[in-house]
C-alpha positions in Angstrom: 0.0 0.1 0.1 1.5 3.3 -1.1 1.3 6.4 1.1 2.3 10.0 1.7 2.5 11.4 5.2 4.0 14.4 7.2 5.1 15.3 10.7 5.5 18.8 11.9 7.5 19.8 15.0 7.5 23.4 16.5 11.0 24.1 17.5 10.0 27.3 19.4 8.1 25.2 21.9 9.8 21.9 21.5 6.5 20.2 20.8 4.5 18.8 17.9 2.7 21.5 15.9 -0.9 20.7 16.7 -3.5 22.6 14.7 -1.3 23.6 11.7 -3.3 23.9 8.5 -1.6 22.4 5.4 -2.7 22.0 1.7 -1.6 19.3 -0.7 -1.5 20.3 -4.4 -0.8 18.4 -7.5 1.3 20.3 -10.0 1.0 19.9 -13.8 1.5 22.2 -16.8 2.2 25.3 -14.6 -1.1 24.7 -12.6 -1.8 23.8 -9.1 -4.8 21.6 -8.3 -5.8 21.3 -4.6 -6.0 17.7 -3.6 -6.9 18.2 0.1 -6.7 20.4 3.1 -5.8 19.0 6.5 -4.8 20.1 10.0 -2.2 18.4 12.2 -3.2 16.6 15.3 -1.7 16.7 18.8 1.1 14.6 17.6 1.9 17.0 14.7 0.6 14.6 12.1 -2.6 14.3 10.1 -5.1 11.7 11.3 -4.7 9.7 8.1 -2.1 9.8 5.3 -2.3 12.6 2.8 -2.4 10.1 0.1 -2.9 6.4 0.2 -3.9 3.4 -1.9 -2.6 0.7 -4.2 -0.7 3.4 -6.2 0.0 7.2 -5.8 -0.2 9.2 -9.0 3.4 9.9 -10.3 4.1 13.6 -10.6 5.1 16.8 -8.8 3.4 17.8 -5.6 3.5 20.8 -3.2 2.6 20.8 0.6 1.8 24.3 1.7 2.1 24.8 5.5 0.3 27.8 6.9 2.9 28.8 9.5 1.7 32.4 10.1 -1.9 31.3 10.9 -0.5 28.6 13.2 1.8 30.9 15.2 -0.9 33.7 15.3 -3.3 31.1 16.9 -0.6 30.6 19.6 -0.4 34.3 20.4 3.0 34.7 18.9 3.6 38.3 17.9 4.6 38.4 14.3 5.7 41.2 12.0 3.4 42.3 9.3 3.9 40.6 7.0 5.4 37.7 9.0 8.8 36.4 8.1 7.3 33.0 7.4 3.7 33.1 6.4 3.4 30.1 4.1 6.0 27.4 3.7 5.7 25.6 0.4 7.7 22.4 -0.1 7.8 20.7 -3.6 8.6 17.2 -4.2 8.2 14.6 -6.9 6.8 11.1 -6.6 8.5 8.8 -9.1 7.3 5.3 -7.8 3.6 4.8 -7.5 3.9 2.2 -4.7 6.4 4.0 -2.5 6.1 5.2 1.0 6.8 9.0 1.2 7.2 11.2 4.3 7.6 15.0 4.4 8.8 16.1 7.8 9.1 19.7 8.9 10.7 21.6 11.8 9.4 25.1 12.1 9.7 28.3 14.2 8.5 31.9 13.6 11.9 32.6 12.2 13.0 29.4 10.4 12.1 26.1 9.0 13.9 22.9 7.9 13.1 19.4 6.8 14.7 16.7 8.7 15.2 13.0 8.3 12.8 10.7 9.9 10.3 11.3 12.6 
């Protein structure tokens, strides 16, 4: 069974980023098609894989993490506009039966992907 998942950790609090909105897009021919919108749970993950099934469509995707809204909901004072409002991560799926994971570390001032979660 193929799947795509994410895990988001808030480095400013040292905890999972619960309640972070993210959007998954499929990119084709210069166009973005929204596949789904999700929010992270108390563990910083979505309740179910972002994509799953016997095969995931091969192609280019973008995960858009709404960092500004997340930090505003925590009462973090942000500049206007915030340094990191939206964090887009683009990646390509080349094998339809693979297991893919897009992890993210974030704070109001920086972000990074990391290996494993």
